[in-house]
C-alpha positions as protocol buffer text, in pm:
chain_id: "A"
residue {
  index: 1
  type: MET
  ca { x: -222 y: 10789 z: -9728 }
}
residue {
  index: 2
  type: PRO
  ca { x: -286 y: 10989 z: -10047 }
}
residue {
  index: 3
  type: ALA
  ca { x: -40 y: 10949 z: -10334 }
}
residue {
  index: 4
  type: THR
  ca { x: 192 y: 11240 z: -10408 }
}
residue {
  index: 5
  type: ILE
  ca { x: 347 y: 11352 z: -10737 }
}
residue {
  index: 6
  type: SER
  ca { x: 702 y: 11479 z: -10741 }
}
residue {
  index: 7
  type: SER
  ca { x: 772 y: 11820 z: -10895 }
}
residue {
  index: 8
  type: ALA
  ca { x: 972 y: 11656 z: -11177 }
}
residue {
  index: 9
  type: ASN
  ca { x: 687 y: 11423 z: -11269 }
}
residue {
  index: 10
  type: LEU
  ca { x: 438 y: 11706 z: -11241 }
}
residue {
  index: 11
  type: PHE
  ca { x: 648 y: 11909 z: -11488 }
}
residue {
  index: 12
  type: ARG
  ca { x: 660 y: 11617 z: -11734 }
}
residue {
  index: 13
  type: LEU
  ca { x: 284 y: 11568 z: -11702 }
}
residue {
  index: 14
  type: SER
  ca { x: 222 y: 11937 z: -11767 }
}
residue {
  index: 15
  type: ARG
  ca { x: 436 y: 11928 z: -12084 }
}
residue {
  index: 16
  type: LEU
  ca { x: 253 y: 11620 z: -12207 }
}
residue {
  index: 17
  type: LEU
  ca { x: -87 y: 11780 z: -12154 }
}
residue {
  index: 18
  type: ILE
  ca { x: 23 y: 12097 z: -12337 }
}
residue {
  index: 19
  type: THR
  ca { x: 153 y: 11892 z: -12630 }
}
residue {
  index: 20
  type: LEU
  ca { x: -169 y: 11693 z: -12653 }
}
residue {
  index: 21
  type: PHE
  ca { x: -374 y: 12012 z: -12638 }
}
residue {
  index: 22
  type: CYS
  ca { x: -173 y: 12182 z: -12916 }
}
residue {
  index: 23
  type: THR
  ca { x: -196 y: 11874 z: -13136 }
}
residue {
  index: 24
  type: ALA
  ca { x: -572 y: 11856 z: -13089 }
}
residue {
  index: 25
  type: VAL
  ca { x: -609 y: 12224 z: -13178 }
}
residue {
  index: 26
  type: ALA
  ca { x: -396 y: 12182 z: -13491 }
}
residue {
  index: 27
  type: ILE
  ca { x: -596 y: 11882 z: -13609 }
}
residue {
  index: 28
  type: GLY
  ca { x: -922 y: 12056 z: -13531 }
}
residue {
  index: 29
  type: ASN
  ca { x: -822 y: 12362 z: -13731 }
}
residue {
  index: 30
  type: SER
  ca { x: -720 y: 12147 z: -14027 }
}
residue {
  index: 31
  type: VAL
  ca { x: -1052 y: 11962 z: -14022 }
}
residue {
  index: 32
  type: VAL
  ca { x: -1246 y: 12289 z: -14008 }
}
residue {
  index: 33
  type: SER
  ca { x: -1049 y: 12435 z: -14297 }
}
residue {
  index: 34
  type: GLY
  ca { x: -1065 y: 12113 z: -14499 }
}
residue {
  index: 35
  type: SER
  ca { x: -685 y: 12089 z: -14530 }
}
residue {
  index: 36
  type: ASP
  ca { x: -445 y: 11803 z: -14480 }
}
residue {
  index: 37
  type: PRO
  ca { x: -283 y: 11840 z: -14136 }
}
residue {
  index: 38
  type: SER
  ca { x: 47 y: 11713 z: -14282 }
}
residue {
  index: 39
  type: SER
  ca { x: 54 y: 11982 z: -14553 }
}
residue {
  index: 40
  type: GLN
  ca { x: 257 y: 12299 z: -14521 }
}
residue {
  index: 41
  type: GLN
  ca { x: 247 y: 12633 z: -14693 }
}
residue {
  index: 42
  type: THR
  ca { x: 494 y: 12667 z: -14980 }
}
residue {
  index: 43
  type: PRO
  ca { x: 561 y: 12953 z: -15222 }
}
residue {
  index: 44
  type: PHE
  ca { x: 526 y: 12714 z: -15518 }
}
residue {
  index: 45
  type: SER
  ca { x: 215 y: 12566 z: -15673 }
}
residue {
  index: 46
  type: GLU
  ca { x: 81 y: 12462 z: -16011 }
}
residue {
  index: 47
  type: VAL
  ca { x: 216 y: 12684 z: -16288 }
}
residue {
  index: 48
  type: LYS
  ca { x: 275 y: 12706 z: -16662 }
}
residue {
  index: 49
  type: CYS
  ca { x: 607 y: 12828 z: -16798 }
}
residue {
  index: 50
  type: GLU
  ca { x: 565 y: 13128 z: -17024 }
}
residue {
  index: 51
  type: GLY
  ca { x: 648 y: 13071 z: -17391 }
}
residue {
  index: 52
  type: ASP
  ca { x: 709 y: 12767 z: -17611 }
}
residue {
  index: 53
  type: TYR
  ca { x: 1031 y: 12602 z: -17720 }
}
residue {
  index: 54
  type: ALA
  ca { x: 1183 y: 12394 z: -17999 }
}
residue {
  index: 55
  type: HIS
  ca { x: 1273 y: 12098 z: -17776 }
}
residue {
  index: 56
  type: HIS
  ca { x: 1091 y: 11928 z: -17490 }
}
residue {
  index: 57
  type: LEU
  ca { x: 1133 y: 11987 z: -17119 }
}
residue {
  index: 58
  type: GLN
  ca { x: 1408 y: 11782 z: -16952 }
}
residue {
  index: 59
  type: GLY
  ca { x: 1383 y: 11885 z: -16587 }
}
residue {
  index: 60
  type: VAL
  ca { x: 1293 y: 12151 z: -16332 }
}
residue {
  index: 61
  type: CYS
  ca { x: 1415 y: 12285 z: -15999 }
}
residue {
  index: 62
  type: THR
  ca { x: 1351 y: 12584 z: -15771 }
}
residue {
  index: 63
  type: ASN
  ca { x: 1566 y: 12811 z: -15555 }
}
residue {
  index: 64
  type: HIS
  ca { x: 1332 y: 12730 z: -15261 }
}
residue {
  index: 65
  type: GLN
  ca { x: 1213 y: 13092 z: -15256 }
}
residue {
  index: 66
  type: ASP
  ca { x: 1091 y: 13274 z: -15564 }
}
residue {
  index: 67
  type: ALA
  ca { x: 1226 y: 13124 z: -15886 }
}
residue {
  index: 68
  type: ILE
  ca { x: 1176 y: 12814 z: -16101 }
}
residue {
  index: 69
  type: TYR
  ca { x: 1434 y: 12683 z: -16348 }
}
residue {
  index: 70
  type: TRP
  ca { x: 1331 y: 12489 z: -16661 }
}
residue {
  index: 71
  type: SER
  ca { x: 1564 y: 12297 z: -16892 }
}
residue {
  index: 72
  type: PHE
  ca { x: 1423 y: 12277 z: -17247 }
}
residue {
  index: 73
  type: THR
  ca { x: 1717 y: 12081 z: -17398 }
}
residue {
  index: 74
  type: THR
  ca { x: 1868 y: 12381 z: -17579 }
}
residue {
  index: 75
  type: GLN
  ca { x: 1720 y: 12664 z: -17368 }
}
residue {
  index: 76
  type: LEU
  ca { x: 1771 y: 12725 z: -16997 }
}
residue {
  index: 77
  type: VAL
  ca { x: 1484 y: 12933 z: -16859 }
}
residue {
  index: 78
  type: LYS
  ca { x: 1433 y: 13109 z: -16526 }
}
residue {
  index: 79
  type: THR
  ca { x: 1082 y: 13217 z: -16428 }
}
residue {
  index: 80
  type: ASP
  ca { x: 914 y: 13360 z: -16123 }
}
residue {
  index: 81
  type: ARG
  ca { x: 664 y: 13153 z: -15924 }
}
residue {
  index: 82
  type: ASP
  ca { x: 388 y: 13250 z: -16167 }
}
residue {
  index: 83
  type: GLY
  ca { x: 581 y: 13124 z: -16470 }
}
residue {
  index: 84
  type: LYS
  ca { x: 681 y: 13465 z: -16607 }
}
residue {
  index: 85
  type: VAL
  ca { x: 1018 y: 13444 z: -16782 }
}
residue {
  index: 86
  type: LEU
  ca { x: 1288 y: 13642 z: -16602 }
}
residue {
  index: 87
  type: LYS
  ca { x: 1591 y: 13513 z: -16793 }
}
residue {
  index: 88
  type: GLN
  ca { x: 1655 y: 13279 z: -17083 }
}
residue {
  index: 89
  type: VAL
  ca { x: 1981 y: 13158 z: -17240 }
}
residue {
  index: 90
  type: ALA
  ca { x: 2065 y: 12928 z: -17530 }
}
residue {
  index: 91
  type: VAL
  ca { x: 2264 y: 12621 z: -17423 }
}
residue {
  index: 92
  type: PRO
  ca { x: 2430 y: 12326 z: -17602 }
}
residue {
  index: 93
  type: ASN
  ca { x: 2227 y: 12020 z: -17694 }
}
residue {
  index: 94
  type: HIS
  ca { x: 2167 y: 11809 z: -17479 }
}
residue {
  index: 95
  type: HIS
  ca { x: 2099 y: 11991 z: -17151 }
}
residue {
  index: 96
  type: GLY
  ca { x: 1903 y: 11755 z: -16926 }
}
residue {
  index: 97
  type: ASP
  ca { x: 1768 y: 11757 z: -16572 }
}
residue {
  index: 98
  type: LEU
  ca { x: 1899 y: 12011 z: -16321 }
}
residue {
  index: 99
  type: CYS
  ca { x: 1923 y: 12096 z: -15950 }
}
residue {
  index: 100
  type: PHE
  ca { x: 1984 y: 12404 z: -15734 }
}
residue {
  index: 101
  type: HIS
  ca { x: 2249 y: 12442 z: -15465 }
}
residue {
  index: 102
  type: ASN
  ca { x: 2399 y: 12750 z: -15295 }
}
residue {
  index: 103
  type: GLY
  ca { x: 2313 y: 13001 z: -15563 }
}
residue {
  index: 104
  type: ARG
  ca { x: 2409 y: 12777 z: -15854 }
}
residue {
  index: 105
  type: ILE
  ca { x: 2218 y: 12567 z: -16107 }
}
residue {
  index: 106
  type: TYR
  ca { x: 2375 y: 12230 z: -16193 }
}
residue {
  index: 107
  type: VAL
  ca { x: 2271 y: 12069 z: -16521 }
}
residue {
  index: 108
  type: ALA
  ca { x: 2344 y: 11718 z: -16648 }
}
residue {
  index: 109
  type: VAL
  ca { x: 2478 y: 11756 z: -17004 }
}
residue {
  index: 110
  type: ASN
  ca { x: 2562 y: 11498 z: -17271 }
}
residue {
  index: 111
  type: LEU
  ca { x: 2742 y: 11612 z: -17585 }
}
residue {
  index: 112
  type: GLY
  ca { x: 2771 y: 11260 z: -17724 }
}
residue {
  index: 113
  type: GLN
  ca { x: 2541 y: 10961 z: -17776 }
}
residue {
  index: 114
  type: PHE
  ca { x: 2287 y: 10827 z: -17529 }
}
residue {
  index: 115
  type: ASN
  ca { x: 2215 y: 10462 z: -17449 }
}
residue {
  index: 116
  type: HIS
  ca { x: 2493 y: 10310 z: -17662 }
}
residue {
  index: 117
  type: PRO
  ca { x: 2620 y: 9972 z: -17536 }
}
residue {
  index: 118
  type: GLN
  ca { x: 2981 y: 10083 z: -17591 }
}
residue {
  index: 119
  type: GLY
  ca { x: 2924 y: 10422 z: -17431 }
}
residue {
  index: 120
  type: ASN
  ca { x: 3016 y: 10692 z: -17686 }
}
residue {
  index: 121
  type: ALA
  ca { x: 2875 y: 10953 z: -17447 }
}
residue {
  index: 122
  type: ASP
  ca { x: 3041 y: 11281 z: -17352 }
}
residue {
  index: 123
  type: SER
  ca { x: 2905 y: 11352 z: -17006 }
}
residue {
  index: 124
  type: TRP
  ca { x: 2939 y: 11682 z: -16821 }
}
residue {
  index: 125
  type: VAL
  ca { x: 2782 y: 11893 z: -16548 }
}
residue {
  index: 126
  type: TYR
  ca { x: 2744 y: 12260 z: -16644 }
}
residue {
  index: 127
  type: VAL
  ca { x: 2713 y: 12511 z: -16359 }
}
residue {
  index: 128
  type: TYR
  ca { x: 2522 y: 12838 z: -16395 }
}
residue {
  index: 129
  type: ASP
  ca { x: 2472 y: 13139 z: -16170 }
}
residue {
  index: 130
  type: ALA
  ca { x: 2116 y: 13115 z: -16042 }
}
residue {
  index: 131
  type: ASP
  ca { x: 2056 y: 13491 z: -16072 }
}
residue {
  index: 132
  type: SER
  ca { x: 2202 y: 13572 z: -16414 }
}
residue {
  index: 133
  type: LEU
  ca { x: 2219 y: 13225 z: -16575 }
}
residue {
  index: 134
  type: ASP
  ca { x: 2581 y: 13303 z: -16667 }
}
residue {
  index: 135
  type: LEU
  ca { x: 2791 y: 12989 z: -16716 }
}
residue {
  index: 136
  type: VAL
  ca { x: 3023 y: 12956 z: -16415 }
}
residue {
  index: 137
  type: SER
  ca { x: 3206 y: 12628 z: -16475 }
}
residue {
  index: 138
  type: LYS
  ca { x: 3199 y: 12287 z: -16644 }
}
residue {
  index: 139
  type: HIS
  ca { x: 3291 y: 11951 z: -16491 }
}
residue {
  index: 140
  type: GLU
  ca { x: 3360 y: 11629 z: -16679 }
}
residue {
  index: 141
  type: VAL
  ca { x: 3168 y: 11330 z: -16546 }
}
residue {
  index: 142
  type: GLN
  ca { x: 3279 y: 11075 z: -16801 }
}
residue {
  index: 143
  type: GLU
  ca { x: 3208 y: 10791 z: -16562 }
}
residue {
  index: 144
  type: VAL
  ca { x: 2842 y: 10834 z: -16665 }
}
residue {
  index: 145
  type: PHE
  ca { x: 2894 y: 10578 z: -16939 }
}
residue {
  index: 146
  type: HIS
  ca { x: 2562 y: 10594 z: -17125 }
}
residue {
  index: 147
  type: GLY
  ca { x: 2516 y: 10971 z: -17114 }
}
residue {
  index: 148
  type: ALA
  ca { x: 2441 y: 11217 z: -16832 }
}
residue {
  index: 149
  type: GLY
  ca { x: 2073 y: 11305 z: -16829 }
}
residue {
  index: 150
  type: GLY
  ca { x: 1973 y: 11387 z: -16471 }
}
residue {
  index: 151
  type: ILE
  ca { x: 2121 y: 11518 z: -16147 }
}
residue {
  index: 152
  type: GLY
  ca { x: 2027 y: 11553 z: -15780 }
}
residue {
  index: 153
  type: ILE
  ca { x: 2203 y: 11657 z: -15461 }
}
residue {
  index: 154
  type: SER
  ca { x: 2216 y: 11513 z: -15108 }
}
residue {
  index: 155
  type: ASP
  ca { x: 2456 y: 11587 z: -14821 }
}
residue {
  index: 156
  type: GLU
  ca { x: 2674 y: 11814 z: -15039 }
}
residue {
  index: 157
  type: HIS
  ca { x: 2732 y: 11535 z: -15291 }
}
residue {
  index: 158
  type: PHE
  ca { x: 2598 y: 11530 z: -15646 }
}
residue {
  index: 159
  type: PHE
  ca { x: 2436 y: 11222 z: -15799 }
}
residue {
  index: 160
  type: VAL
  ca { x: 2420 y: 11190 z: -16177 }
}
residue {
  index: 161
  type: VAL
  ca { x: 2191 y: 10952 z: -16369 }
}
residue {
  index: 162
  type: GLY
  ca { x: 2142 y: 10891 z: -16737 }
}
residue {
  index: 163
  type: GLY
  ca { x: 2092 y: 10660 z: -17031 }
}
residue {
  index: 164
  type: LEU
  ca { x: 2065 y: 10281 z: -17048 }
}
residue {
  index: 165
  type: PRO
  ca { x: 2087 y: 10038 z: -17341 }
}
residue {
  index: 166
  type: ASP
  ca { x: 1795 y: 9808 z: -17418 }
}
residue {
  index: 167
  type: GLY
  ca { x: 1767 y: 9502 z: -17198 }
}
residue {
  index: 168
  type: VAL
  ca { x: 1993 y: 9611 z: -16911 }
}
residue {
  index: 169
  type: GLN
  ca { x: 1811 y: 9509 z: -16593 }
}
residue {
  index: 170
  type: GLU
  ca { x: 1951 y: 9771 z: -16355 }
}
residue {
  index: 171
  type: ASN
  ca { x: 2012 y: 10145 z: -16342 }
}
residue {
  index: 172
  type: TYR
  ca { x: 2319 y: 10335 z: -16230 }
}
residue {
  index: 173
  type: VAL
  ca { x: 2379 y: 10643 z: -16015 }
}
residue {
  index: 174
  type: TYR
  ca { x: 2719 y: 10812 z: -16020 }
}
residue {
  index: 175
  type: GLU
  ca { x: 2822 y: 10995 z: -15702 }
}
residue {
  index: 176
  type: TYR
  ca { x: 3055 y: 11299 z: -15698 }
}
residue {
  index: 177
  type: ASP
  ca { x: 3179 y: 11517 z: -15415 }
}
residue {
  index: 178
  type: ALA
  ca { x: 3134 y: 11895 z: -15401 }
}
residue {
  index: 179
  type: ASP
  ca { x: 3435 y: 11941 z: -15634 }
}
residue {
  index: 180
  type: PHE
  ca { x: 3306 y: 11679 z: -15878 }
}
residue {
  index: 181
  type: GLN
  ca { x: 3565 y: 11424 z: -15789 }
}
residue {
  index: 182
  type: PHE
  ca { x: 3419 y: 11080 z: -15860 }
}
residue {
  index: 183
  type: VAL
  ca { x: 3321 y: 10888 z: -15544 }
}
residue {
  index: 184
  type: GLN
  ca { x: 3145 y: 10571 z: -15655 }
}
residue {
  index: 185
  type: LYS
  ca { x: 2892 y: 10406 z: -15885 }
}
residue {
  index: 186
  type: HIS
  ca { x: 2568 y: 10288 z: -15726 }
}
residue {
  index: 187
  type: VAL
  ca { x: 2349 y: 10014 z: -15872 }
}
residue {
  index: 188
  type: ILE
  ca { x: 1968 y: 10021 z: -15850 }
}
residue {
  index: 189
  type: ASP
  ca { x: 1797 y: 9684 z: -15885 }
}
residue {
  index: 190
  type: SER
  ca { x: 1517 y: 9848 z: -16081 }
}
residue {
  index: 191
  type: LYS
  ca { x: 1485 y: 9614 z: -16380 }
}
residue {
  index: 192
  type: TRP
  ca { x: 1498 y: 9774 z: -16723 }
}
residue {
  index: 193
  type: THR
  ca { x: 1357 y: 10122 z: -16777 }
}
residue {
  index: 194
  type: GLN
  ca { x: 1326 y: 10280 z: -17120 }
}
residue {
  index: 195
  type: LEU
  ca { x: 1637 y: 10494 z: -17192 }
}
residue {
  index: 196
  type: GLY
  ca { x: 1744 y: 10478 z: -16827 }
}
residue {
  index: 197
  type: ILE
  ca { x: 1657 y: 10754 z: -16578 }
}
residue {
  index: 198
  type: GLN
  ca { x: 1555 y: 11103 z: -16691 }
}
residue {
  index: 199
  type: THR
  ca { x: 1501 y: 11300 z: -16369 }
}
residue {
  index: 200
  type: ALA
  ca { x: 1620 y: 11275 z: -16009 }
}
residue {
  index: 201
  type: THR
  ca { x: 1557 y: 11443 z: -15677 }
}
residue {
  index: 202
  type: PHE
  ca { x: 1618 y: 11361 z: -15309 }
}
residue {
  index: 203
  type: HIS
  ca { x: 1321 y: 11454 z: -15092 }
}
residue {
  index: 204
  type: ASP
  ca { x: 1163 y: 11334 z: -14767 }
}
residue {
  index: 205
  type: GLY
  ca { x: 1457 y: 11099 z: -14708 }
}
residue {
  index: 206
  type: ALA
  ca { x: 1418 y: 10914 z: -15039 }
}
residue {
  index: 207
  type: TRP
  ca { x: 1534 y: 10929 z: -15399 }
}
residue {
  index: 208
  type: TRP
  ca { x: 1271 y: 10980 z: -15669 }
}
residue {
  index: 209
  type: PHE
  ca { x: 1361 y: 10893 z: -16028 }
}
residue {
  index: 210
  type: GLY
  ca { x: 1146 y: 10968 z: -16333 }
}
residue {
  index: 211
  type: CYS
  ca { x: 1169 y: 10733 z: -16632 }
}
residue {
  index: 212
  type: TYR
  ca { x: 1013 y: 10708 z: -16975 }
}
residue {
  index: 213
  type: GLY
  ca { x: 789 y: 10416 z: -17067 }
}
residue {
  index: 214
  type: ALA
  ca { x: 440 y: 10317 z: -17167 }
}
residue {
  index: 215
  type: PRO
  ca { x: 322 y: 10388 z: -16908 }
}
residue {
  index: 216
  type: SER
  ca { x: 592 y: 10614 z: -16762 }
}
residue {
  index: 217
  type: THR
  ca { x: 776 y: 10478 z: -16460 }
}
residue {
  index: 218
  type: LEU
  ca { x: 863 y: 10624 z: -16120 }
}
residue {
  index: 219
  type: LEU
  ca { x: 1139 y: 10459 z: -15918 }
}
residue {
  index: 220
  type: LYS
  ca { x: 1170 y: 10528 z: -15546 }
}
residue {
  index: 221
  type: THR
  ca { x: 1472 y: 10420 z: -15339 }
}
residue {
  index: 222
  type: ASP
  ca { x: 1606 y: 10487 z: -14995 }
}
residue {
  index: 223
  type: ALA
  ca { x: 1915 y: 10703 z: -14942 }
}
residue {
  index: 224
  type: GLU
  ca { x: 2139 y: 10402 z: -15015 }
}
residue {
  index: 225
  type: PHE
  ca { x: 1959 y: 10325 z: -15344 }
}
residue {
  index: 226
  type: ASN
  ca { x: 1775 y: 10018 z: -15218 }
}
residue {
  index: 227
  type: MET
  ca { x: 1447 y: 9984 z: -15404 }
}
residue {
  index: 228
  type: ILE
  ca { x: 1134 y: 10098 z: -15221 }
}
residue {
  index: 229
  type: GLY
  ca { x: 898 y: 10075 z: -15515 }
}
residue {
  index: 230
  type: ARG
  ca { x: 838 y: 10093 z: -15887 }
}
residue {
  index: 231
  type: TYR
  ca { x: 521 y: 10276 z: -15989 }
}
residue {
  index: 232
  type: HIS
  ca { x: 326 y: 10404 z: -16289 }
}
residue {
  index: 233
  type: PHE
  ca { x: 355 y: 10782 z: -16255 }
}
residue {
  index: 234
  type: ASN
  ca { x: 484 y: 11031 z: -16509 }
}
residue {
  index: 235
  type: CYS
  ca { x: 756 y: 11255 z: -16367 }
}
residue {
  index: 236
  type: SER
  ca { x: 1003 y: 11189 z: -16649 }
}
residue {
  index: 237
  type: LEU
  ca { x: 1011 y: 11558 z: -16747 }
}
residue {
  index: 238
  type: GLY
  ca { x: 1080 y: 11691 z: -16399 }
}
residue {
  index: 239
  type: ILE
  ca { x: 1030 y: 11633 z: -16028 }
}
residue {
  index: 240
  type: VAL
  ca { x: 1123 y: 11849 z: -15728 }
}
residue {
  index: 241
  type: GLY
  ca { x: 1029 y: 11857 z: -15360 }
}
residue {
  index: 242
  type: ILE
  ca { x: 881 y: 12179 z: -15223 }
}
residue {
  index: 243
  type: ALA
  ca { x: 770 y: 12087 z: -14868 }
}
residue {
  index: 244
  type: PRO
  ca { x: 729 y: 11779 z: -14650 }
}
residue {
  index: 245
  type: ASN
  ca { x: 492 y: 11542 z: -14831 }
}
residue {
  index: 246
  type: GLN
  ca { x: 463 y: 11782 z: -15125 }
}
residue {
  index: 247
  type: MET
  ca { x: 629 y: 11769 z: -15465 }
}
residue {
  index: 248
  type: LEU
  ca { x: 597 y: 11922 z: -15807 }
}
residue {
  index: 249
  type: TYR
  ca { x: 609 y: 11712 z: -16123 }
}
residue {
  index: 250
  type: ALA
  ca { x: 637 y: 11843 z: -16477 }
}
residue {
  index: 251
  type: LEU
  ca { x: 441 y: 11773 z: -16792 }
}
residue {
  index: 252
  type: GLY
  ca { x: 519 y: 11881 z: -17147 }
}
residue {
  index: 253
  type: PRO
  ca { x: 214 y: 11980 z: -17351 }
}
residue {
  index: 254
  type: LYS
  ca { x: 262 y: 12104 z: -17708 }
}
residue {
  index: 255
  type: THR
  ca { x: 118 y: 12388 z: -17910 }
}
residue {
  index: 256
  type: ALA
  ca { x: -93 y: 12328 z: -18219 }
}
residue {
  index: 257
  type: ASN
  ca { x: 219 y: 12358 z: -18436 }
}
residue {
  index: 258
  type: GLY
  ca { x: 425 y: 12119 z: -18225 }
}
residue {
  index: 259
  type: ARG
  ca { x: 624 y: 12361 z: -18009 }
}
residue {
  index: 260
  type: CYS
  ca { x: 704 y: 12242 z: -17656 }
}
residue {
  index: 261
  type: MET
  ca { x: 574 y: 12390 z: -17333 }
}
residue {
  index: 262
  type: GLY
  ca { x: 617 y: 12314 z: -16962 }
}
residue {
  index: 263
  type: THR
  ca { x: 375 y: 12290 z: -16671 }
}
residue {
  index: 264
  type: LEU
  ca { x: 415 y: 12200 z: -16304 }
}
residue {
  index: 265
  type: HIS
  ca { x: 160 y: 12012 z: -16092 }
}
residue {
  index: 266
  type: LEU
  ca { x: 129 y: 11924 z: -15724 }
}
residue {
  index: 267
  type: ALA
  ca { x: 166 y: 11568 z: -15594 }
}
residue {
  index: 268
  type: ARG
  ca { x: 204 y: 11391 z: -15262 }
}
residue {
  index: 269
  type: PRO
  ca { x: 374 y: 11062 z: -15171 }
}
residue {
  index: 270
  type: ASP
  ca { x: 156 y: 10752 z: -15150 }
}
residue {
  index: 271
  type: GLU
  ca { x: 263 y: 10409 z: -15024 }
}
residue {
  index: 272
  type: LYS
  ca { x: 74 y: 10216 z: -15289 }
}
residue {
  index: 273
  type: GLN
  ca { x: 103 y: 10446 z: -15591 }
}
residue {
  index: 274
  type: GLY
  ca { x: 433 y: 10619 z: -15524 }
}
residue {
  index: 275
  type: LEU
  ca { x: 292 y: 10963 z: -15598 }
}
residue {
  index: 276
  type: VAL
  ca { x: -62 y: 11085 z: -15648 }
}
residue {
  index: 277
  type: ALA
  ca { x: -162 y: 11415 z: -15803 }
}
residue {
  index: 278
  type: ILE
  ca { x: -319 y: 11671 z: -15569 }
}
residue {
  index: 279
  type: LYS
  ca { x: -634 y: 11797 z: -15735 }
}
residue {
  index: 280
  type: LYS
  ca { x: -687 y: 12169 z: -15695 }
}
């Protein structure tokens, strides 16, 4: 007696065949075009920020649509996707890394000393309107003991990083709620990094931290700050996610007379190297 297939099983089989067909078409198209099937279109790509500045780049972020924000220590700059300056404001020294959330730009600011064993920092988060760059509010984050230098956001909470004295064999992340009420201090078993952590972003389910060094260091942790890897990759001047498996990292070339500039470059995650540059 011939075997029969129930209508429910036939429906499941049909859905499976359709899924397999669509996947094969997608992969085939990507092979024909020479593209990575995991890549996605994004409005952001490699770019140079217009102009040059007295102090070096500290961090970058985007509004996920059409603007890039650059922190040059004493100048906060907004550009379009092509790097053309749309707005620029003078800010107190030291404005560090920054992040975007709900129409606002959040910047890690230290008005005191960095990396001092006894603290002596004066740590804040300054909040700016993302359209006008008008200062909206300031929040003390004095728990950031060695100086606030970087900031990221995940699940409506802000995470501030910063300086580190010589020889300290771990880094610290300070968590705040949406109203900047202190939640807790997280410890990363990273071993020592020069001057702590400079830049931070949460992307693809992981934290990415840029650090100085020779060579520069990239730390990657899971969402709970357990170490995933420590790599040699320079994203100490800025790092931001733009699409699944795609990120931008910043570099800081200088003019012939020593003025500071900013550029952004594409990278993708890599299990062995942390990040690898995407060559255009």
